[in-house]
N, C-alpha and C positions, 0 to 999 in steps of 0.2 A: 735654487728655490728656496725661499728661508723655511727655518725648520719650525711648525706649529707645534707649541706643545698639548699633554695631554689633558693638561687643567691649568687652572689658572685661580690662584687666593687673592680672591676680594674683600675686604673689608668692610668697607660702607659702600652704599648706593647713593646716589645724586640727590635724594629726596632728604637724605638724613645729614648730608652736608649743610644744606639749607637750612634744614631747620636747625643746626647747632651753631650757623657760620652767619649763617646773613646779615646779623647784626655789627658784623666787623667795622671797623672805622676805611675808609678809602688809604689805600697803602699798608694795612697793617699785614706781619707775618706772625702765624701762630707756632711754628715748629713744630707741628704735627703734622706729621707724616699717614698717607690713605695710601691705601688700593682703591682705585674704579678700574671698572672696566664696562666697554658697550661699545654703541658703534658710531664712528666718524663720518658727523654729519655735515660740518662747516669748517672750513680752514682757508685762512690767507698768514701769507707772509709779509713780513715787511724787514727786512736784509737781514739781519739779527736775530729776529726774535719772528715767531709766528705764535699764532692764535688756532685755536683749534674749537668746536665746540663736540661735546662728547654728550651721546643720548644713551640713558638705560630706559627697562619698564617705568621707572619713577619720576625719570625726567631727564631736564639737562644740567651739564654744569663745563663749563669755558677751561680749557687745557691754555697752558703757557707755556710755552717753549723758549729756552733763550739756544745760542748758539756756545758753548765752549762748558755748558752746565747740562743742555739733554744728552744724552750720547745718542751716536749717530744722528746728527740733528739733520743733514742732508735727506736723510731717507724718514726723519719723522715727516719733513716740509713735502715729501714726496707720494707717502699714503694719497691714497684713494677716496674719493668720500665714498661710504659704505663700507668700509675698511671694520673690520672689527679691532679692538686694541684695548690692552690692560694697562693702565698705566701707575704708577709708585710717585709719591714726592709730599711736596709741602703746601699745607690748604695756606694761598693769600688771599689780600682783598686789591687788589689793582689800584693805582690813582687814580682813576675811571669807576671806583666803585664797583666792581664787576669779580665775584666770587670767583676763587681758581683755582685748579689742582696746579702746580711747577711740576711740568715733567721731567724728575731728577733719575727717572726708568721707565723705558715702554718694550712691550710686547706685544708683536702682530699676532692676534689670535684665529682670524680669517679676511679673508682677501675676498673683496668686490669684486668679482672676474666681468658684471656687467656694468654698463653705466647706472649708478646711482644720482635719483633727483635727490635736491634738498627741497624744490618745491616741486606740486605736479602741476605743469603747466602743459599743454603746447602736446597732449596724450588725444590721435588722432581715433580712436578706439574706444566708445564712450565705459565698454565694459573692462578695462583693462585695469581699473581700480579695483575691482571684484578676482579678474582673475590670478591676477598678483598680486594678494589681501598680501602675504608677506615682507611688501614692498611699502603699499598704500597705508600699512599699520604703522611704519615708521615716518610718515611723509605727509599724512592726515591726522591732525589729532583731535577732528571729528572725527573721523573710525572708532582712533585711539579709544577716547570718551567714551560711544556707544556702546562700544560692544563690553568695555568693562563694568559698566552700566549692567550690561545684561549678565556680567556672573554676577555681579551683587545681587540684581532682582531675585533669580535664583534661590541662591541661598538666605537671603530671606522669607523667602516665601517657604520654603524647608521647615526656616524655625518658626515661624507664625505657626504652619498648621503641627508639628511634632509640641509646641509647647501646649497647643490643644486636644493633647492625645490622639495624634493621627498618625498610622504607623506611613511610614514607607515601605512600598513593596516594588518588585519590580518580576512582570509579566511576559509571557512570548511574543516578538518579533515574529513567529512565522507562526500564520496560523492555518490551520486546514480550511474552514469557513472565511468567507469573507464578512464578518456582522460586525454590528456596533454600531454603523452610521452610512449612512446611504451616500457612498462614491465609488468612485471606479479604479478599484486596487492593480499591483506590480503582483504580477503572478511569476512566481521562481518551479523548479522542478529538482525537487531530491532523491538523488541519485539512488542511496540506498534503500530509502520506501518505494524508490519508484513511483514516487509522489508530485501532485503540484501543490505548492504552496502559493499564501499570500502574505507580501508583507503587509503589516498589520493596519487598517485604518481606522480604526480606535482601538481603546482600551478597556472599555465598557463593560464589556459580556467577561471577562478574567475577572475584573476588580469585584463584580458584583456577581463572582463566585466566592469571592472570598469575605464578601458578607455573609453568606449563604454558611460560610464554614465558619462564621466566630469575628470574623476581623472587624469589629464595628463600628471604628474608623480606619479607612481605607486611602492613599493615595500612591496615585504616578507620578512621575516626571518623566518623558518619554518621547521618543522619535516615534513620530508616526506618519506613513505615505500613501499617500492617492494620486493616481497617474492620471492627471489632469495638469489645466495649464497653469501658464506665468503671467501672474499679473502683480501690482505694484502689493498684490495683500495675501498673494499666494507662491506659495513654492511645494515645489511637489513632497520632498521632506520636509517635518517640520516638527514643532515641539508645542506636544498636551501636559497639561496637567488636569486631570480629573482624578476627585476626591470624590467618596462614598461615606455615609454617616447614616447607621441602623439610627430608627425610630424617628428620623428628622421627614420634613416634606421640603418643594421648595420655597418654604418662605424661610424656612432655614437656610438656604442655599444662598436665596438674595443678601437676608444678613451677614453671609461669613462672604458672600462675592464683594459687597463694599465695603467692608472691614478691613478683608486684604488688600486690594486695589488703595484703598485713603492708607492702610498702613506704609505700602511700598512707596508710595508718594511723599507722603509725609518721612521717612527716613531718607531716600534717594533723589526728593527735590526740596527738601525742607516745606513742604506746606502742599494742600490737597489745591490749590486755588490756582489752575497752570495755565499754563498759555501755550494751543498745541495749531503748528499755523500761525498762522493771527488770530486766533476767538481764542476768548478765555472760556476756561472748563475747568468747573466746580468738582470736584470728586469727595466732597464730605459727605460722608453720610447722615439723613436718610437720604438716596438717591428716589427717581420720581417712578411710583408703581404706575401703569398703566396697560390695558387689555389691547391687543391688537386691533379690535375691530375699533375702539375708540380713537387710535391713533391713526388709521386710515380718516376716519371723517374727518376728526382733527385736522387731517396735512391736505390730504383729496379733496375734502367737501365732498364724499362719496359713501353710503351705509354700503356696507357688503357681509353677512351674518351666513353661515354652512346651513340657515335653515331655510332660505332663499332658494327658488326655481331655479335649477341646472341652468338655464335656456336665460333668464335674466343675467343668473352671473357671471355666464359665459359673456353675454352681451357688454356687462359693464367692463367686467376684465379688458373684453377689445377694444372698448371705447375709451380706453387706456392704455392702448399700444403692447396690453398684451395678446402673444402669440398663441390662440387656445386650441389646446389640445384636447382629441372629442375623448378621447380614454380619461381623461382628469375629471375627478369626482369635484363635491361642493367645497372640502378642504383645499385641496389643491388649487381651485381657484380664487378663494381667498388668502392663500398666501403670496400665490402669483401678484395680484395687486397691492398685497401692502410691500411685495419686494421691489415690484415695480414704480411707485406712487410714493413710498413712507420712508421705509428705511434709512435711505441715504440721505434726507431729510431730517433726522431725528442727530441735534446734538448733542443731548441726552447731558449727563448720564440717564437714563431710562432702564426700568426695568418693564420689555416689551411679554406680559403676560398673557396666556391662554390660547394657547397654540389648536387650530384644530388636529382632531384625535389621527382622520386622514392620515398628516406631515409626522408620526409625532408615533413611530411605532413601538416605540421602548418606554415611553410615558404611562402613567396613571390616566383613565379616564376623568375628567375634571369630577368631584363630587357633587356642585352641583347646579353645573350648567350641560347637560348632553350633548354630545358630538365635538367639546372642548377637551385636550387635557393640562393637565398640571404643567405646564412648560412655563420657563422666561426663556427671552435672550435678553442680554443685558447689552446694546447698545449706546457707544461712546464715541460722541468724533464722526458720526454718520457708518458705524463699520460693527460688524460684532463683536465683542471683547469675549461672552462666554456665554455656555447653554446647559439650562439641565433642568430636570424632571422632581418629582414626584415616583420613585422608579416603580414601574409597573411589578407585580411583584406573583399577579395570579399566574399561575403557569398555562391552565385554559383559556386565557383570553390574551394572553402573550404567544402564543399556538395560533389563534386565529389571527393573529396581526401579521406574523409572519406566513400564514400560509396567504392573505390580502397579498404579501409583497410578493410572493410567490407569482399570483396572476398578473402584479402589476408588470413583473422581470418578464412573464409570456407575453404580455405584448408588446412588450420594447425596448421597457425603461430599465436601462444596466445598469443603475443607481442604485439598485432596491438591495434590500439586505437577504438574505436567504436562511431558510431554516435551520434553526441551529441545536439540535434532537439530545448534547450532552447541556448544551445550557438549560435548555425544556428540563431533562431532569435533576438540575441541581435546583431550578426553582420548587419542580417536585416535593424536596425533603424540608421545604418553605424558607422564603427571606422573609424577615421583619420590614414592616413600614421603611422605605427607606430615601434619604436624599440625594442628589447625584447632581454635580457641576462639573463641567470640562470646560478651561479655559485655555486662547492660545496663546499659550508663551511669548513666541513671538509679535503679532501684534499688541501684548501687555508693553513689551519692550520698547514699541515705534511708540507707544502712547508716551510711556514714561521718560523716554528721549526724545521728545521732539522728532521725530525721525516719520520720513513721510513715504518709504521702498522698502520691502522687507529686506530689499539686497543687505540694505544697510545695518541690517539688526541680525544676520546671517554672515558667520566669519566665510563659511567658502559655499557661496549660494547654489543653486543648479543653474549649469548657463547652454546656452546651445557646444555644441563642440568645437573648438578654432578649427577654422580652414588649415 
């Protein structure tokens, strides 16, 4: 068995070689010796010559081996696709114009003991790309492109906020109360405390505690967990960015959202005018602002309002295919009609404003429209990208909202929030007017990368266990 070294001294990557030497004339020699390393992705042997493709994290370059010049030439020709190798040799341009590294010396760095594809064809299991991402990243250029874009997007997002004096923090993943969003949590047990804990469904309530504590501009980019189904837009663990700014309201959050998304589009795609799927999408600010009820009337041709009689609202909802629950109030019915008839039809980008207060338990009541809350969702390409509020800061009203949620839970709604006494105690110390914003990072990357399934933007998406 070949002895594998403990380290390998590489002095160049493939991208730097192309940047420095691509302009060489065919047949040129450089007398420059380099050391490169990566996976062997292609190989062809032509008698006393062998050509191979070496791939590293920055790109590919050809290797050129000659019998009599390349040590252990037969062993080099017998390498398997997927083997990791290090190669030392002169940089040359072949007569056919291919930039190459002469294999004047080479070292086996890792053996691919499973067959390694050079192209991804003939797979019977459509999930294999996601299960074996460690292979997919080598053989599917689009996967590597999208996932590198994701990394850069998060880096740019952090820089954008930090340049505006936001402070990044980390809040607990284990919560004693599942709060901050209407969602079904994952439950675990802490043995030392002999207590059940929940994986967080949102970071909201802890970030608001920090505003109370004097962090006037705060954000977190973190993993969030919801014990719900899988779909092209949903994964049980996903990444959220939440932002809270003291002295701001939901109007300020609209401006922050459109400026942030436009900035990322410009940096990553070179323009705010994108194509998503086969449709054009212009992310240039300002985005349209419209109320939820205006958009329902525009797209469904029907008027709904939280002030309408409950029976009339129920009839409208049923007529549009909503399975009405007798426990729902007018706000829930209005939301259901919107989601059934309008949301997916909105190409946008559009800020859907002024949600019913009944379905917005953490948002401040609208300053001029009773029954509504100062809440918006940013809809882009038919799906929610962001959710934001003028935050509810009154501890008495927040307690009443939590108590209403508790009544809904007792009536059978499993996705309502619980009453959080410590959060209420924090509000009682005083929280200034605050704007809050949440953006789903996975959906944002889908938009910027023109990806259409959430699994394409996750390195390791949740999948059914292998049989």
